[in-house]
C-alpha positions as CSV (number, residue, x, y, z in Angstrom):
1,M,-13.5,-0.7,-34.8
2,N,-15.2,0.6,-37.9
3,L,-13.5,0.1,-41.3
4,S,-15.0,2.6,-43.0
5,T,-13.2,4.0,-46.4
6,R,-12.7,7.3,-47.8
7,P,-13.6,7.9,-51.7
8,F,-11.7,7.3,-55.1
9,A,-12.5,7.2,-58.9
10,V,-12.0,3.7,-60.1
11,E,-10.7,4.5,-62.9
12,D,-8.3,6.0,-61.7
13,V,-6.3,3.0,-60.5
14,L,-8.1,0.1,-62.7
15,A,-5.9,-0.3,-65.5
16,D,-2.6,0.1,-63.9
17,L,-3.2,-2.2,-60.6
18,A,-4.9,-4.6,-63.3
19,R,-1.2,-4.6,-64.3
20,D,0.5,-5.8,-61.4
21,L,-2.7,-8.5,-60.5
22,G,-3.9,-9.9,-63.9
23,P,-7.0,-8.2,-65.8
24,E,-8.5,-11.3,-66.1
25,R,-8.3,-11.6,-61.7
26,L,-9.2,-8.2,-60.9
27,R,-12.8,-8.2,-61.0
28,R,-14.9,-5.5,-60.3
29,A,-18.4,-4.5,-58.1
30,V,-18.3,-7.6,-56.7
31,P,-21.1,-8.2,-54.1
32,L,-20.1,-9.7,-51.2
33,A,-22.6,-10.7,-49.1
34,P,-22.1,-14.2,-50.2
35,Y,-18.4,-13.5,-48.5
36,T,-19.0,-13.1,-45.0
37,T,-21.2,-15.6,-42.7
38,F,-24.2,-13.0,-42.3
39,K,-24.4,-13.1,-45.9
40,I,-24.8,-9.1,-45.8
41,G,-22.8,-6.6,-47.6
42,G,-23.2,-4.7,-51.0
43,P,-20.7,-4.5,-53.6
44,A,-16.8,-3.8,-53.8
45,D,-15.6,-2.0,-56.0
46,L,-13.1,-4.1,-56.8
47,F,-11.8,-8.0,-55.8
48,F,-8.9,-10.0,-56.7
49,E,-8.6,-13.1,-54.8
50,A,-5.6,-14.1,-53.3
51,R,-4.7,-18.1,-54.0
52,T,-0.8,-17.7,-52.6
53,S,0.8,-16.0,-50.2
54,E,2.6,-14.3,-52.9
55,E,-0.3,-13.4,-54.5
56,L,-1.4,-12.0,-51.2
57,A,1.0,-10.0,-50.0
58,R,1.2,-8.8,-54.3
59,A,-2.4,-7.2,-53.9
60,I,-1.8,-6.0,-50.7
61,T,2.0,-4.1,-51.3
62,A,0.0,-2.8,-55.0
63,A,-2.6,-1.7,-52.4
64,R,-0.1,0.6,-50.5
65,Q,1.9,2.1,-53.4
66,R,-1.2,3.5,-54.5
67,G,-2.7,5.1,-52.0
68,L,-6.2,2.3,-52.5
69,P,-8.5,1.3,-49.3
70,Y,-8.2,-1.9,-49.3
71,F,-9.5,-4.6,-46.8
72,L,-8.3,-8.4,-46.8
73,L,-11.9,-11.0,-46.0
74,G,-10.7,-14.3,-44.5
75,L,-14.1,-16.3,-44.4
76,G,-16.1,-13.0,-43.3
77,A,-16.7,-14.5,-40.2
78,N,-17.0,-11.7,-36.9
79,I,-18.1,-8.8,-39.9
80,L,-20.6,-6.9,-41.1
81,V,-20.5,-5.0,-44.3
82,G,-22.2,-1.9,-44.5
83,D,-25.1,-2.0,-47.4
84,G,-23.6,0.6,-49.5
85,G,-19.8,-2.2,-49.9
86,F,-16.5,-1.3,-49.6
87,R,-14.8,2.1,-51.4
88,G,-11.8,0.4,-52.5
89,L,-10.0,-3.1,-53.0
90,V,-11.4,-6.0,-50.8
91,I,-8.6,-8.8,-51.5
92,R,-10.1,-12.2,-50.8
93,N,-7.1,-14.5,-48.5
94,A,-7.3,-18.0,-50.2
95,A,-3.9,-19.6,-49.6
96,R,-4.4,-22.5,-48.4
97,A,-1.9,-24.1,-48.8
98,F,-0.2,-26.4,-45.6
99,Q,2.1,-29.1,-44.9
100,I,3.1,-30.8,-41.7
101,D,6.5,-31.8,-40.3
102,P,6.0,-35.4,-38.7
103,A,9.5,-35.2,-37.0
104,S,9.1,-31.5,-35.2
105,H,5.4,-32.2,-35.0
106,R,4.9,-29.0,-36.7
107,L,2.3,-27.7,-38.7
108,R,3.0,-24.7,-41.3
109,A,-0.4,-22.8,-43.0
110,E,-0.8,-20.3,-44.9
111,S,-2.7,-17.6,-43.6
112,G,-6.1,-18.3,-45.9
113,A,-5.9,-22.1,-44.3
114,I,-9.4,-23.3,-43.2
115,V,-8.9,-24.0,-39.1
116,F,-12.2,-26.7,-39.5
117,P,-12.2,-28.5,-41.4
118,D,-9.1,-28.6,-43.4
119,V,-6.5,-27.8,-41.2
120,I,-7.6,-29.9,-37.4
121,E,-9.0,-33.3,-39.7
122,A,-4.9,-33.2,-41.5
123,A,-3.4,-32.7,-38.0
124,V,-6.2,-35.3,-36.5
125,A,-5.2,-37.8,-39.2
126,A,-1.6,-37.0,-38.6
127,G,-1.8,-38.0,-35.0
128,L,-1.0,-34.8,-33.8
129,S,-2.8,-33.1,-31.3
130,G,-3.5,-29.5,-30.0
131,L,-6.1,-28.0,-32.8
132,E,-8.8,-30.0,-32.5
133,H,-10.2,-28.4,-29.7
134,Y,-11.6,-25.1,-32.6
135,V,-13.6,-27.2,-34.2
136,G,-16.7,-26.2,-36.3
137,I,-14.9,-22.0,-35.2
138,P,-15.2,-20.6,-38.4
139,S,-11.9,-19.5,-39.3
140,T,-8.8,-18.5,-41.6
141,V,-5.4,-18.9,-39.7
142,G,-4.2,-15.7,-40.1
143,G,-8.4,-14.9,-38.5
144,A,-7.2,-16.8,-35.7
145,L,-3.7,-15.3,-34.7
146,W,-5.4,-11.6,-35.0
147,Q,-8.3,-12.7,-32.7
148,N,-6.6,-15.4,-30.4
149,L,-9.1,-18.1,-31.5
150,H,-10.0,-19.6,-27.9
151,F,-13.1,-21.7,-27.1
152,L,-14.5,-23.3,-23.5
153,S,-14.4,-26.6,-22.7
154,P,-18.0,-28.1,-22.4
155,D,-17.0,-28.5,-18.6
156,R,-16.5,-24.8,-18.6
157,S,-13.1,-25.9,-16.8
158,R,-10.6,-24.0,-18.8
159,T,-10.3,-21.2,-22.2
160,M,-7.7,-22.7,-25.0
161,F,-6.2,-19.9,-26.8
162,I,-4.5,-21.0,-30.5
163,E,-1.7,-19.1,-29.1
164,E,-0.7,-22.0,-26.7
165,V,0.2,-23.7,-29.5
166,F,1.7,-20.7,-31.8
167,V,5.0,-20.5,-32.5
168,E,5.5,-17.7,-35.1
169,A,4.7,-16.4,-38.4
170,E,5.6,-14.7,-41.5
171,L,4.6,-11.2,-41.9
172,L,4.2,-8.4,-44.2
173,T,4.5,-5.6,-42.1
174,A,3.7,-1.8,-42.5
175,E,6.4,-0.2,-43.8
176,G,6.8,-3.4,-46.6
177,E,8.9,-5.9,-45.2
178,R,8.7,-9.5,-44.7
179,R,9.9,-10.2,-41.3
180,T,9.4,-13.7,-38.8
181,A,7.6,-12.6,-35.3
182,G,7.0,-15.2,-32.6
183,R,4.6,-15.2,-29.6
184,D,5.8,-12.0,-27.8
185,Y,4.8,-9.6,-30.8
186,F,1.8,-10.6,-31.2
187,R,1.0,-10.1,-27.1
188,F,-1.9,-12.3,-27.1
189,G,-5.1,-11.4,-24.5
190,Y,-9.0,-11.8,-25.0
191,D,-10.2,-11.3,-28.0
192,Y,-6.9,-10.0,-28.7
193,S,-3.8,-9.7,-30.9
194,V,-1.4,-6.4,-32.1
195,L,-2.3,-7.2,-35.1
196,H,-5.6,-5.2,-33.7
197,E,-3.3,-2.2,-34.2
198,R,-1.0,-2.6,-36.4
199,D,-1.6,-3.1,-40.5
200,D,1.3,-6.0,-40.2
201,V,-0.3,-9.2,-41.8
202,V,0.2,-12.5,-41.7
203,L,1.3,-14.8,-44.5
204,S,2.0,-17.7,-42.6
205,A,1.5,-19.5,-39.5
206,T,3.5,-22.7,-37.4
207,F,1.9,-24.1,-34.7
208,Q,3.4,-26.7,-32.8
209,L,1.6,-30.1,-32.1
210,T,1.7,-33.0,-29.7
211,P,1.4,-37.0,-30.5
212,A,-1.4,-38.2,-29.5
213,D,-4.4,-40.7,-30.1
214,P,-6.4,-40.1,-32.9
215,A,-9.3,-41.6,-31.7
216,R,-9.5,-40.0,-28.2
217,M,-9.0,-36.9,-30.6
218,R,-12.0,-37.7,-32.5
219,A,-13.8,-38.1,-29.4
220,V,-12.7,-34.4,-28.3
221,M,-14.2,-33.0,-31.3
222,A,-17.4,-35.2,-31.2
223,A,-17.9,-33.4,-28.3
224,N,-17.4,-29.7,-28.7
225,L,-18.7,-29.4,-31.8
226,A,-22.2,-31.0,-30.2
227,W,-22.3,-29.2,-27.2
228,R,-21.4,-26.1,-29.8
229,R,-24.4,-26.7,-32.2
230,E,-26.5,-26.9,-28.8
231,R,-25.7,-23.4,-28.4
232,H,-25.2,-22.1,-31.7
233,P,-27.5,-21.5,-34.8
234,P,-25.9,-23.3,-37.8
235,L,-24.6,-20.7,-39.8
236,E,-26.2,-23.1,-42.5
237,T,-29.4,-21.7,-41.7
238,E,-29.3,-19.2,-39.5
239,P,-26.6,-16.7,-41.4
240,S,-25.1,-14.7,-38.3
241,A,-20.7,-13.0,-37.2
242,G,-20.6,-15.4,-34.3
243,S,-20.7,-12.9,-30.8
244,I,-21.3,-9.3,-31.7
245,F,-20.4,-8.3,-28.4
246,K,-17.3,-8.4,-26.4
247,K,-17.5,-9.6,-22.5
248,I,-18.0,-6.4,-19.4
249,E,-15.9,-6.7,-16.6
250,G,-15.8,-10.8,-16.5
251,I,-19.5,-11.0,-17.7
252,G,-20.4,-12.9,-20.3
253,A,-22.7,-9.9,-22.7
254,G,-25.6,-13.4,-23.2
255,R,-26.3,-13.8,-20.0
256,L,-26.8,-9.9,-19.6
257,I,-28.7,-9.6,-22.9
258,D,-31.1,-12.7,-21.8
259,G,-31.7,-10.8,-18.4
260,C,-33.3,-8.4,-20.2
261,G,-35.3,-10.6,-22.6
262,L,-34.2,-9.3,-25.6
263,K,-33.8,-13.1,-27.3
264,G,-36.5,-13.3,-30.1
265,T,-36.1,-9.7,-30.8
266,R,-36.1,-8.5,-34.0
267,I,-36.0,-5.5,-36.4
268,G,-36.6,-5.7,-40.7
269,G,-34.8,-8.9,-40.7
270,A,-32.5,-8.8,-38.1
271,E,-32.8,-11.2,-34.9
272,V,-31.4,-11.5,-31.6
273,S,-31.5,-15.2,-31.4
274,P,-33.5,-17.4,-29.2
275,R,-30.7,-20.4,-28.8
276,H,-27.7,-18.0,-27.6
277,A,-28.6,-13.9,-26.7
278,N,-25.0,-12.8,-28.2
279,I,-25.5,-13.9,-31.8
280,I,-27.9,-11.9,-34.0
281,V,-29.6,-13.6,-37.1
282,N,-29.9,-13.1,-40.3
283,R,-33.8,-14.7,-40.2
284,G,-33.7,-13.6,-44.9
285,G,-33.4,-9.9,-46.9
286,A,-31.2,-8.7,-43.4
287,T,-29.4,-5.5,-44.3
288,A,-27.0,-4.1,-42.2
289,A,-28.8,-1.1,-41.2
290,D,-31.6,-3.5,-39.9
291,V,-28.5,-5.2,-37.8
292,R,-26.8,-1.5,-36.4
293,A,-30.0,-0.6,-35.4
294,L,-31.0,-3.9,-33.6
295,I,-27.4,-3.5,-31.8
296,A,-27.8,-0.2,-31.1
297,H,-31.5,-0.9,-29.5
298,V,-29.7,-4.2,-27.7
299,Q,-26.8,-1.6,-26.2
300,E,-29.4,0.6,-25.4
301,V,-32.1,-1.7,-23.3
302,V,-28.5,-3.6,-21.5
303,E,-27.4,-0.2,-20.5
304,R,-31.4,1.3,-19.0
305,E,-31.4,-2.7,-17.0
306,T,-27.8,-2.9,-15.9
307,G,-25.7,0.3,-16.0
308,Y,-23.3,-1.4,-19.2
309,R,-22.8,-0.7,-21.9
310,L,-21.8,-3.6,-24.4
311,E,-19.1,-3.0,-26.6
312,P,-19.1,-4.6,-30.1
313,E,-17.2,-7.3,-30.6
314,I,-17.6,-7.7,-34.2
315,A,-15.7,-4.9,-36.7
316,F,-17.7,-3.1,-38.5
317,V,-16.1,-3.1,-42.7
318,G,-16.9,-0.2,-45.5
319,D,-19.4,2.3,-46.4
320,F,-23.2,2.2,-44.0
321,G,-24.8,4.5,-46.3
322,P,-27.5,2.9,-49.0
323,P,-26.7,0.7,-50.9
324,P,-25.2,2.1,-54.9
325,A,-28.1,2.4,-57.0
């Protein structure tokens, strides 16, 4: 998916948009690299941080009404922002409130709530199970539904999906209406939900959890986190977007890439992780151009050696031309 933008004049919308969102809250020329897990990306022409679901809906509506290109940013995982930045409005979803109903064992969270540690830790502390498997995965609640967040158990016996505990979500539809949608609407699949095809936005979501022993859940979390840390480069020291390519015909992309001897391959500051072949890491100073060139190289080699054409899993956001002067 390529989330590119069309040209527009900032001055044409700035004053009008500032009236809706607040002049002190609407920022200009904000570098996006610090807001992504890849630590790559040029500036957004306009930037607004929504702190509640109401602010989120207001910002999206304001952009839509003006025909202004916008991008909704969560934790910034699974994306590559172009070196030229984003021509339009980036709305950072920092709507992170959530609450647990002890009677129904349901957890309701705004879409910007951080799955780990915030939501998971609260659920486990309340003795409620269903989310602890997703420990260590960088995602907001909205992002979890977008991609049907999943985790392969350490013994590789089963894959757990967020849809299994999902009940319903409040949406801001592409038509500007508020509605509640259940599981059938989302048409969940592997790395997929209907949100990939629609402009509906999740404002909040509800999950059905079950009572469980917190000590048992913490043991599961520790095992899952250790498994992830053993196999995935740490974001703190090796920034990445997560998995770069999708599975193909049930075969993991990492297996194909590793089989072609591409671990450690480097272009500029971007490197195929020696630890996980389906992850490209930023070794320092990597540009989006470096990453795109490395992606193309990996695709070319894998297709030549195996006959499989790998398809990117990450989203390409913004302008992939040179950085603004």
